[in-house]
N, C-alpha and C positions, 0 to 999 in steps of 0.2 A: 462624230465621236460623242457618246453621251455616257455618263455614271450614273450608278444609282442601282436600286434592287432589282436585277434580273436583266440588266442592260449590258450590253459588251460593247466595246470599242469596234466599229467597223474597219477591218483592214483596208489601208489606203484612202482613210477619210479625209485625206488633205491632199487631193490631187493636184500635179503642176496646172497652173492657171485657175485655181479657184478663187472663188471671188470672197473677200472678206466683208465682214458686216459693217455695219456705220460704226465708227470710233465711238468709245463712251467717254465721258468728262472724267477727270481723274478723280473727282469725287465719288461718281458712280462705280468706279473700278473699285475704288477702297471700301464702298459698303458690299460689293461682291466678293472682295476678298475676306473681309470680316465675316460674312455670312458663311463662306467656303470653309473658314477654319472651324467655324462651330459645327461643320459637318452637314450643309445645306448643297446636295448635290446638284440641284437647279441653278444656284449661283454659280457653281464651280464649272457647269455646262456653258454657262454663259461667257465666262472667264475664258473659256477654251476655244469658243468661238471667236473672240477677240484675237488670239494668237496662236492659234494650230496652224495658220499658213506661214507664219514666220518660222514654227517649229520645223516644219517639212522643207522649207526653202532651205534651212541651215543644214538639215540632214542629208538634202540631196546634193547640195554644194558640198559638202564634206566626203560623201561616199561615192557621188557619182552614178547611182542606179535608183531607178524609182521604185521598185519594190522593196529594196532594201530600206531606202528612206521611209517609206511608208510604215515599216516594221519597227524601224526605230522611233517615229513618231509616236506610234502607238505606245511604245514602251515608256518613253520619256512621259508621256500625258498620264500615264497609269501611276508612273513614280511621283509625278507631281500630285495626283490625286492622294496617293498615300501620305505625301509628305506635307500637304498645305497647311495642317493645323502647326507645322514649326515654323511656318513663314514668318520672319520677324520684322516684315517692314522695308522699305527700300523700293526698288524698281522692280514689279513682279515679272516684268518681261525678261529683265536681266537673270532673274532667278530661275524662270522657267527655262531661256535658252542655254543655262549653265547646265541643268540637269540634262537639256537635249544634247550639249557638246560632250558631258561626260558619258552618255549612252552610245555617242559616235566611236570615243576612245575605249569604250569597254567592247564594242564591236570587233575592234581590231584585235584586241586581246584575245576574245573569244575565238575568233577564226585563226588566230596565228599567224597573221599577216603582218608585213611591216608595208608602210605605204609605197615604197620603191617596187615590191613584189608585184603589186596590182593594177600597175598604172596601165598596163594595156587594156583590161578589163574596165577601168573606170571612162577610159577616152574613147571607147568605142561608140558610135552615136546609137543612141536609143531611139524608135520608132514611136514608142508609146508616149516617151517626155515629148517629142516634136509635136505628137497628135494634141496633147494638152496645151502647148505653146499656140497650137495653130486654132484651137476653139476659142482661146482667150482672146486672141488678135481678131478672130471672124467675129466676135462680139462687139468689136469696137470697129466703127466705120471708117475711123483715121487711117486704119491699116490696109493698105492694099497688098495684092500677092507680092509684089517686087520687095516692099518693105518688111513684109514677113519673111522671106527669103533671107534676105541680108541680115535680120536681126537673127534668126535661128543659125546662120552660119558664123556669125561672130561670138554668140552664146556658147556653141560647140568648141571653138576656139579658146574661149575664155577657160570653159570648164577643163578643158585638156592642161591648160596653163596651171589652174588651180590644183590639180591633180598631182602636179610637180613639185608642189610646194611643201616642205615639212607640216605636220599637221598644225603645230602651235601658229606657224604663219598664216597656213591656209585659215584656221579657226578667225583670226583677229581680221584677216583682209575680208572674209565673208561678212563678219558682222559690221565691220567699218564700212565697206564699200557697196555691199548688196542688201545688208539689213538697215543700214543706215543709222546705228547706234552711235551715241557719243562715247569719247575714250572712257568717261567715267563709267557708263553702263558696261562697256566691253571688259573693263577692268574688274568689275563686280560678276559678270557672267563668265569670266576665264580664272578668277582669283589669281590675278596677277597686279603688279603694281603701274602706275599709270606710264613710268619709264617704259617698263618691259612691253606695255601694250604698243606704245607709239614706235620703239624699235621694230617689234615684230612687224608692224604694218609698213612699216619704211622699208624694210627688207623684203618682206613679200610682194610689195608692189614692184620694188625694182626687179626682183626675178621674173615676175610675170610680164612686165613692159619688156623685160630682155627676150623671154620667150616669144610674144608676139612680135618683136621686130624680126626675130629669127624664122619665123613662120609668116613673114609679110605676104608672101605671095598666096597664101591660103586666105589672106583677108578679102572682102569684096573691093572691087577698084576705088568705089567712093572713099572707104575707110583708108587704103592706101594713099590716095591723092592728100588726106586731110594729114598724113603721118609726112609725107614727104613735104607739105607747105611747111608743117611745124618744124621740121630741120631744117629747112631754108631761113625761115624767119629766127630760128635760134643762134 
């Protein structure tokens, strides 16, 4: 996705399995932000290359559909482009993910759905997402077909469990356990207090773990053995 005169964001520009560019240092990113705030579209495009995969991952995990996630990603990045002049410091990643999470919530409002009404649609397997995962792992010689199959099965079950969480808890768990954000950045991204963030994560994790235990028979045998061993040791 690129911004500037005569350019348009490509739909689905952040497909599952897309590779991220090398990390910029904090000083380099700060310079890109400063240039972006002054209207430098080239600098903003470089910022997007750093963070677009995180935005897509958030949208996909929140909504469960790759096409919708691609649309939301494009919507969020254009919103960020229009608003970057108002960025006042702090974590740019958290700021961008806050825009993306708001776009996900807006999607629910526009479609007039409540989360519980579309769980079946969210939890059905999606072949295009699996193909994206397969390509990602095919590029990594450490992954053999058996490992890939196990990972896809587990990811599908986790996605089904996430879809059953209230949206606020789902967002907090995704940002913490999938995106790897610290509590402070999650609080910034969700406009919540640290206490609220910790509570949502704890409750979301508990509900997700209960869901996985209830569907343990769907987990690959290796994962079931780990869970059983953990209960014995506990």
